[in-house]
GUTORDO-959974 format. One line per field, with one value per residue: residue number from 1; x, y, z of N, C-alpha, C in turn. Coordinates in Angstrom, 1 decimal, always signed. Layout:
BEGIN
seq (NUM,...)
n.x (X,...)
n.y (Y,...)
n.z (Z,...)
ca.x (X,...)
ca.y (Y,...)
ca.z (Z,...)
c.x (X,...)
c.y (Y,...)
c.z (Z,...)
END
This chain:
BEGIN
seq (1,2,3,4,5,6,7,8,9,10,11,12,13,14,15,16,17,18,19,20,21,22,23,24,25,26,27,28,29,30,31,32,33,34,35,36,37,38,39,40,41,42,43,44,45,46,47,48,49,50,51,52,53,54,55,56,57,58,59,60,61,62,63,64)
n.x (+0.9,+0.5,+2.2,+0.6,-2.0,-2.3,-2.7,-5.2,-8.3,-7.7,-7.7,-5.5,-3.6,-2.1,+1.4,+3.2,+1.0,-1.2,-3.6,-7.1,-8.4,-11.2,-12.2,-11.2,-12.6,-15.2,-15.3,-14.7,-16.9,-18.9,-18.3,-18.7,-21.5,-22.4,-21.5,-23.0,-25.7,-26.3,-26.9,-29.7,-30.6,-29.5,-30.9,-33.5,-33.3,-32.7,-35.0,-36.8,-35.6,-35.8,-38.6,-39.3,-38.1,-39.7,-42.1,-41.6,-41.0,-43.5,-45.0,-43.8,-44.4,-47.2,-47.4,-46.7)
n.y (-1.2,+2.3,+5.1,+7.4,+6.4,+5.2,+7.2,+8.2,+9.2,+9.5,+12.1,+13.7,+16.6,+18.0,+17.9,+20.6,+22.2,+23.4,+21.9,+22.8,+23.7,+22.6,+24.7,+26.9,+26.5,+26.7,+29.4,+30.7,+29.9,+31.2,+33.9,+34.1,+33.7,+35.9,+38.0,+37.5,+37.4,+39.3,+41.4,+41.5,+38.9,+37.4,+38.5,+37.7,+34.8,+34.6,+35.5,+33.5,+31.3,+32.0,+32.1,+29.4,+28.2,+29.4,+28.2,+25.5,+25.5,+26.2,+24.0,+22.0,+22.9,+22.5,+19.8,+18.9)
n.z (+0.0,-0.7,+0.7,+0.9,+0.9,+3.4,+5.2,+4.6,+5.8,+8.4,+9.4,+9.5,+9.2,+6.2,+5.5,+6.7,+7.1,+9.7,+11.7,+12.4,+15.5,+17.5,+18.9,+17.5,+15.0,+15.8,+16.6,+14.2,+12.7,+14.2,+13.9,+11.1,+11.0,+12.5,+10.8,+8.6,+9.4,+11.4,+14.3,+15.0,+14.5,+16.6,+18.7,+18.1,+18.2,+20.8,+22.2,+21.3,+22.5,+25.3,+25.5,+25.1,+27.3,+29.4,+28.7,+29.2,+31.9,+32.9,+32.1,+33.6,+36.2,+36.1,+36.1,+38.6)
ca.x (+0.0,+1.3,+2.2,-0.6,-3.3,-2.3,-3.1,-6.5,-9.4,-7.2,-7.9,-4.2,-3.3,-1.0,+2.6,+3.3,-0.3,-1.6,-5.1,-7.8,-9.0,-12.6,-12.5,-11.0,-13.6,-16.4,-15.2,-14.7,-18.3,-19.7,-18.0,-19.4,-22.9,-22.5,-21.3,-24.1,-27.1,-26.3,-27.4,-31.1,-30.7,-29.3,-32.1,-34.7,-33.2,-32.7,-36.4,-37.4,-35.1,-36.4,-40.0,-39.3,-37.8,-40.8,-43.1,-41.1,-41.2,-44.9,-45.4,-43.3,-45.2,-48.6,-47.4,-46.4)
ca.y (+0.0,+3.5,+5.9,+8.3,+5.7,+4.9,+8.4,+8.6,+8.9,+9.8,+13.5,+14.3,+17.7,+17.8,+18.4,+22.1,+22.8,+23.1,+21.7,+23.8,+23.1,+22.7,+26.1,+27.8,+26.2,+27.3,+30.9,+31.0,+29.8,+32.2,+35.2,+34.1,+33.9,+37.3,+38.9,+37.2,+37.6,+40.5,+41.5,+41.2,+37.4,+36.9,+39.0,+36.8,+33.5,+34.7,+35.6,+32.2,+30.4,+32.4,+31.7,+28.0,+27.9,+29.7,+27.2,+24.2,+25.7,+26.2,+22.6,+21.3,+23.3,+21.9,+18.3,+18.7)
ca.z (+0.0,-0.8,+1.9,+0.9,+1.2,+4.8,+5.9,+4.3,+6.8,+9.8,+9.7,+9.8,+8.3,+5.3,+6.0,+6.6,+7.5,+11.0,+11.7,+13.1,+16.7,+17.6,+19.4,+16.3,+14.1,+16.4,+16.5,+12.8,+12.3,+14.9,+13.2,+9.8,+11.2,+12.9,+9.7,+7.6,+9.9,+12.2,+15.7,+15.1,+14.5,+18.0,+19.5,+17.8,+18.7,+22.3,+22.6,+21.1,+23.6,+26.5,+25.5,+25.2,+28.7,+30.1,+28.5,+29.8,+33.3,+33.2,+31.9,+34.7,+37.4,+36.1,+36.4,+40.0)
c.x (+0.9,+1.2,+1.0,-1.9,-3.4,-2.9,-4.6,-7.5,-8.9,-7.4,-6.6,-4.0,-2.1,+0.2,+2.7,+2.1,-0.7,-3.1,-5.8,-8.4,-10.5,-13.0,-12.3,-12.1,-14.9,-16.4,-15.3,-16.2,-19.2,-19.5,-18.7,-20.9,-23.2,-22.5,-22.5,-25.4,-27.3,-26.9,-28.8,-31.4,-30.5,-30.4,-33.3,-34.5,-33.1,-34.1,-37.0,-36.9,-35.7,-37.9,-40.2,-39.1,-39.0,-41.9,-42.8,-41.3,-42.6,-45.4,-45.0,-44.0,-46.6,-48.6,-47.1,-47.6)
c.y (+1.2,+4.3,+6.8,+7.6,+5.3,+6.0,+8.8,+8.2,+9.2,+11.2,+14.2,+15.4,+17.4,+18.4,+19.9,+22.8,+22.4,+22.9,+22.7,+23.1,+23.3,+24.1,+27.1,+27.7,+26.9,+28.9,+31.4,+31.0,+30.9,+33.6,+35.2,+34.3,+35.3,+38.2,+38.7,+37.6,+38.8,+40.3,+41.1,+39.7,+36.9,+37.3,+38.0,+35.4,+33.5,+34.7,+34.2,+31.2,+30.7,+32.0,+30.2,+27.6,+28.2,+28.6,+25.9,+24.3,+25.6,+24.7,+21.8,+21.6,+22.6,+20.4,+18.0,+18.7)
c.z (+0.0,+0.5,+2.0,+1.3,+2.7,+5.6,+5.7,+5.4,+8.2,+10.3,+10.0,+8.8,+7.4,+5.9,+5.8,+6.9,+8.9,+11.0,+12.5,+14.4,+16.7,+18.0,+18.2,+15.3,+14.5,+16.3,+15.1,+12.3,+12.9,+14.2,+11.8,+10.0,+11.6,+11.7,+8.7,+8.1,+10.7,+13.6,+15.9,+15.2,+15.9,+18.9,+19.3,+18.4,+20.3,+22.8,+22.4,+22.2,+24.9,+26.6,+25.7,+26.7,+29.6,+30.0,+29.2,+31.3,+33.7,+33.1,+33.1,+36.0,+37.3,+36.3,+37.8,+40.9)
END
């Protein structure tokens, strides 16, 4: 088997290139979303999340 074939699927970066950490990838993605969607997007999803939490709390109280 050739040397190149042995490395396939391991996720190893090519020689001379450094891989990206999970933290770096998350930050890069977060910046891309921020630039693409803007501040209003975060306000909207925050309100949706808060509303869902309130609904779940009320549902939990009614079961007790």
